[in-house]
C-alpha positions in Angstrom: 83.4 105.0 85.4 86.0 107.6 84.2 84.5 111.0 83.4 87.5 112.1 81.4 87.7 111.6 77.7 90.9 109.7 76.7 92.0 107.9 73.6 94.4 105.7 75.8 92.4 103.4 78.2 93.2 103.5 81.9 93.6 99.9 83.4 93.7 99.7 87.3 94.9 96.5 89.0 93.8 95.9 92.6 96.7 94.6 94.7 100.2 95.7 94.6 102.1 92.5 94.3 104.5 91.0 91.9 101.6 90.1 89.6 100.7 93.7 89.3 104.4 94.6 88.9 104.8 92.2 86.0 101.4 93.3 84.4 102.5 97.0 84.6 105.6 96.0 82.6 103.5 94.4 80.1 101.2 97.5 79.8 104.2 99.8 78.9 104.6 98.0 75.6 101.0 98.0 74.9 100.9 101.8 75.5 98.0 101.6 78.1 97.7 103.7 81.2 98.3 101.2 84.0 97.5 102.1 87.7 97.6 100.2 90.8 95.8 100.1 94.1 98.5 99.0 96.7 98.5 98.8 100.5 101.7 100.3 101.1 104.3 102.2 99.1 106.9 99.4 99.4 104.5 97.0 97.7 106.1 95.2 94.7 104.2 97.0 92.1 104.2 100.4 93.9 107.9 100.5 93.5 107.9 100.6 89.9 104.4 101.9 88.7 104.2 105.5 87.9 100.4 105.8 88.9 99.9 104.3 92.3 96.9 104.8 94.7 97.6 103.8 98.2 94.7 102.3 100.2 92.8 99.2 101.3 92.6 97.0 98.4 89.9 95.1 100.0 87.9 98.0 101.3 84.7 99.4 99.8 85.5 103.2 99.8 89.1 102.7 98.3 88.2 100.1 95.7 85.1 102.2 94.8 87.1 105.3 94.3 89.9 103.4 92.4 87.1 102.1 89.9 85.9 105.5 89.5 89.4 106.7 88.3 90.0 103.9 85.8 88.0 102.6 82.7 88.5 99.0 83.7 89.6 97.3 86.9 91.2 93.8 87.1 92.9 91.9 90.0 96.1 90.5 91.2 94.4 88.4 94.0 91.0 86.9 94.7 90.6 88.6 98.2 88.3 91.6 97.6 85.2 90.8 99.5 82.1 90.0 97.3 79.8 92.7 98.7 82.6 95.2 97.7 82.5 93.8 94.2 78.8 94.0 94.0 78.7 97.6 95.2 81.3 98.5 92.6 79.4 96.8 89.7 75.9 98.3 90.8 77.6 101.8 90.7 78.7 101.2 87.1 82.3 100.0 87.6 83.5 97.8 84.9 85.4 94.7 86.7 87.1 92.1 84.6 86.6 89.3 85.6 83.4 90.2 87.1 81.6 89.4 90.5 79.8 86.5 89.0 83.0 84.8 87.7 85.4 85.7 90.6 83.1 84.1 93.1 84.2 80.7 91.8 87.8 81.4 92.3 87.1 83.0 95.8 84.9 80.2 97.1 86.2 76.5 96.8 82.7 75.2 97.8 81.0 77.1 95.0 83.9 76.2 92.6 83.4 72.5 93.3 79.7 72.6 93.0 80.0 74.3 89.7 82.6 71.9 88.3 80.1 69.2 89.3 77.4 70.9 87.3 79.8 71.1 84.4 80.9 67.4 84.6 84.5 68.5 85.0 86.6 65.8 86.4 87.3 66.5 90.1 88.2 64.9 93.5 85.3 63.4 95.5 84.4 66.1 98.2 81.7 67.5 100.5 81.2 70.5 102.8 82.2 70.2 106.4 80.6 71.8 109.6 81.3 68.9 111.9 83.9 66.2 112.4 81.3 63.5 111.5 81.2 64.9 108.0 84.9 64.1 107.5 84.8 60.8 109.0 81.7 59.9 107.3 83.5 60.9 104.1 86.5 58.8 104.7 84.8 55.9 106.2 81.3 55.9 105.1 79.2 56.9 102.1 82.0 58.4 99.8 84.5 55.6 100.8 87.4 58.0 100.2 89.6 56.6 102.9 92.3 58.2 104.8 94.2 60.4 104.6 92.0 63.1 103.3 92.5 66.8 102.3 90.8 69.6 104.3 90.6 73.0 102.8 89.5 76.4 103.9 86.8 77.4 101.5 87.9 80.8 101.4 91.3 82.8 101.4 93.7 80.1 101.0 97.0 80.5 98.9 100.5 79.0 98.5 99.6 75.9 100.7 97.9 78.1 103.4 94.5 76.8 104.4 95.1 73.2 103.3 95.6 70.4 105.5 96.3 66.6 105.3 94.6 64.8 108.0 95.7 61.1 108.3 93.1 60.0 110.8 90.2 61.3 112.8 92.2 62.9 115.5 94.2 65.0 113.0 90.9 66.0 111.3 89.4 67.0 114.7 92.1 69.5 115.3 91.4 71.3 111.9 87.7 71.2 112.3 87.7 72.6 115.8 90.3 75.4 114.8 88.1 76.3 111.6 84.9 76.4 113.9 86.7 78.6 116.3 87.8 81.0 113.5 84.5 80.6 111.5 86.3 79.3 108.5 84.1 77.3 106.2 85.7 74.0 105.4 85.5 71.3 102.7 87.1 67.9 102.6 88.4 66.1 99.5 89.7 62.9 98.7 93.6 62.7 98.4 93.9 62.1 94.6 96.4 59.5 93.5 98.3 61.7 91.0 101.6 61.1 89.0 102.2 64.9 88.9 100.7 68.4 89.0 99.8 70.2 85.8 98.5 73.7 85.0 97.0 75.2 81.8 96.0 78.8 81.1 93.4 80.2 78.9 92.8 83.9 78.3 89.3 84.9 77.3 87.9 88.3 76.1 84.5 89.8 76.5 83.5 89.0 73.0 84.4 85.3 73.6 87.8 85.0 71.8 90.1 82.5 73.6 93.9 81.8 73.4 95.0 78.6 75.4 98.8 78.1 76.4 100.6 74.7 76.4 100.0 72.5 79.4 102.8 72.8 81.9 104.2 70.6 84.8 104.4 72.3 88.1 106.6 71.2 91.0 105.2 71.9 94.5 106.9 71.7 97.7 105.3 72.5 101.0 102.2 73.9 99.0 104.4 76.4 97.2 105.2 76.1 93.5 109.0 75.8 93.1 109.5 74.8 89.3 107.5 74.9 85.9 108.4 73.1 82.9 106.7 74.2 79.7 105.3 72.4 77.9 104.9 69.5 80.3 107.4 66.7 79.3 106.0 63.4 78.2 102.4 64.3 78.3 100.4 62.5 75.7 98.7 64.7 72.9 95.4 63.3 74.1 95.8 64.4 77.7 97.3 67.7 76.6 94.3 68.4 74.2 91.7 67.4 76.9 93.4 69.7 79.5 93.3 72.5 77.1 89.8 71.9 76.0 88.8 71.7 79.8 90.2 75.0 80.5 88.4 76.7 77.5 85.1 75.0 78.7 85.5 76.2 82.2 86.5 79.7 81.0 83.3 79.9 78.8 80.9 78.3 81.3 82.1 80.7 84.1 82.3 83.8 81.8 85.7 84.6 82.5 87.5 87.9 81.2 91.1 87.7 81.3 93.5 84.9 82.2 92.2 81.8 83.9 94.7 79.3 85.4 93.4 75.8 85.8 95.6 73.7 88.1 95.3 70.0 87.5 96.2 66.4 88.8 97.5 64.0 86.2 96.2 60.5 86.8 96.2 57.2 85.0 92.6 58.0 83.9 93.2 61.6 82.8 93.3 65.1 84.3 91.4 66.1 87.3 90.6 69.8 88.4 92.4 71.0 91.5 92.2 74.7 91.7 91.3 77.8 89.6 92.7 81.4 89.8 91.3 84.1 87.4 94.4 86.4 87.1 97.9 85.9 85.9 99.4 82.8 87.8 102.8 81.6 89.1 102.4 78.6 86.6 102.7 81.3 83.7 105.7 83.1 84.6 107.7 81.2 82.1 105.8 82.9 79.3 107.5 86.3 79.7 110.5 84.8 77.7 109.0 81.4 76.6 105.7 82.4 74.7 105.1 85.0 72.0 102.6 86.6 74.2 103.2 86.6 78.0 100.4 86.1 80.3 100.7 89.4 81.6 100.1 91.1 78.2 97.5 88.5 77.4 95.4 89.4 80.6 95.7 93.1 79.6 94.5 92.4 76.0 91.7 90.3 77.3 90.4 92.8 79.9 90.6 95.5 77.3 88.8 93.5 74.5 91.8 93.6 72.4 92.6 90.8 69.8 94.5 88.3 71.7 98.2 87.4 71.0 99.7 84.2 70.1 100.5 81.8 72.9 102.9 79.7 70.9 106.2 78.9 72.6 109.6 80.5 71.8 111.6 77.3 72.3 111.0 73.5 72.6 111.2 73.9 76.4 111.2 76.7 79.0 111.9 76.2 82.7 111.0 78.8 85.4 112.1 78.3 89.0 110.8 80.5 91.9 113.5 82.3 93.8 112.7 82.0 97.6 114.2 84.1 100.2 116.9 82.5 102.4 118.7 83.7 105.5 121.2 86.1 103.7 119.2 89.2 102.4 122.1 90.4 100.1 120.8 88.7 97.1 121.9 91.3 94.6 125.5 90.6 95.4 125.1 87.2 94.0 123.4 88.4 90.8 126.9 88.9 89.2 127.9 85.2 89.7 124.6 83.9 88.1 125.0 86.2 85.1 128.5 85.3 84.5 128.0 81.7 84.9 125.0 81.3 82.7 124.1 84.3 80.6 121.1 82.3 79.2 119.3 82.6 82.6 117.0 85.5 82.9 116.4 86.8 86.5 113.3 88.7 87.7 113.3 90.4 91.0 110.1 91.5 92.6 111.4 94.2 94.9 110.5 92.4 98.0 112.2 92.2 101.4 114.1 89.0 101.9 112.4 86.5 104.3 113.2 82.8 104.4 110.7 81.1 102.1 109.2 84.1 100.6 108.9 84.4 96.8 111.3 87.3 95.9 111.6 86.6 92.2 112.1 83.8 89.6 114.6 82.7 87.1 113.8 81.5 83.4 115.9 79.5 81.0 115.0 78.2 77.6 116.4 75.4 75.4 116.0 71.9 73.9 116.6 69.7 77.0 114.3 70.2 79.9 116.4 68.2 82.3 119.5 70.3 81.6 117.2 73.5 81.9 116.0 72.3 85.2 119.6 71.9 86.4 120.5 75.4 85.3 117.3 76.9 86.8 117.8 75.3 90.2 121.4 76.1 90.2 120.8 79.9 89.6 118.0 79.9 92.2 119.8 78.1 94.8 122.8 80.4 94.4 120.8 83.4 94.5 119.1 82.1 97.7 122.5 82.0 99.4 122.6 77.9 99.6 126.2 77.8 98.4 127.4 80.6 100.6 
């Protein structure tokens, strides 16, 4: 939609969080002009990006104006309403991924329906508009049994919008609250999994794909705490199937950019849990750990550039999220971490410290994933202030 002639493309990212911040850093090396639509000047990306537009990153007027100022627009979250995306595309805006793909990341009911159409392994599920749908699912036709997992179809992230109901009374509280807040729900069986995995694939408009190694993710309280790349002890058969599944989904949904497929590992194979069409927490390890980071790869894909190599730079890379503690003076502890373990890389997001908030991550590479986990956990705990 840009009217000015340029030799360097302008890429705009909607949302000013840490994903935009790290994508901006990757854009510097590529030499592209990167801009961000942020809600506030204190947003993570707005603090470092040289071209910041302040506005409503979910509102029609601001997203439309932002699209007109850029050659291609991408996203660091899935929360731009579908009518806004439709209006921008109808006005000639180039969105990558486009509205038709994004709707499957925005709406879990649509995603589950499409996964069933594709034959992708998924939990048993059904839409919920009344308590009887949950009890019938657990006790009746599906025979899923209790507990069950209730999910908000739209808007959930980092454990928000997900509830485990052990019985009908617990389910009733969720269903009643959702009805009062007009939140669409679905119910899923609680999958008996051995661990959680994720795989990322990048896809360009002309169909080139690059798939990263399958990683193990460690979740606590609905929040990703650690990632081990590649997933230790994963059989070649399961790893290959997970990568093939990610590619099949990206192609079927016509994804442009990075697609993260979150998976459960079970005795039978892998099961699709969630989708995200953007750089993802499970891929932060790739900044140091892969030849091409997920952030650079996302930019290459949305610009239809040849994709980079996703090969790893070490036998294992471990990433640990840095969550805020009660002491906001994180930087003063940086010196100790750097001195104790020079191999640890620390990334801060420029966010105010609040207990439990993601304010950064640490990465360490080497040969022994257990040793790397201990080193990453130690650094993250010290930065959080656990040893103070």
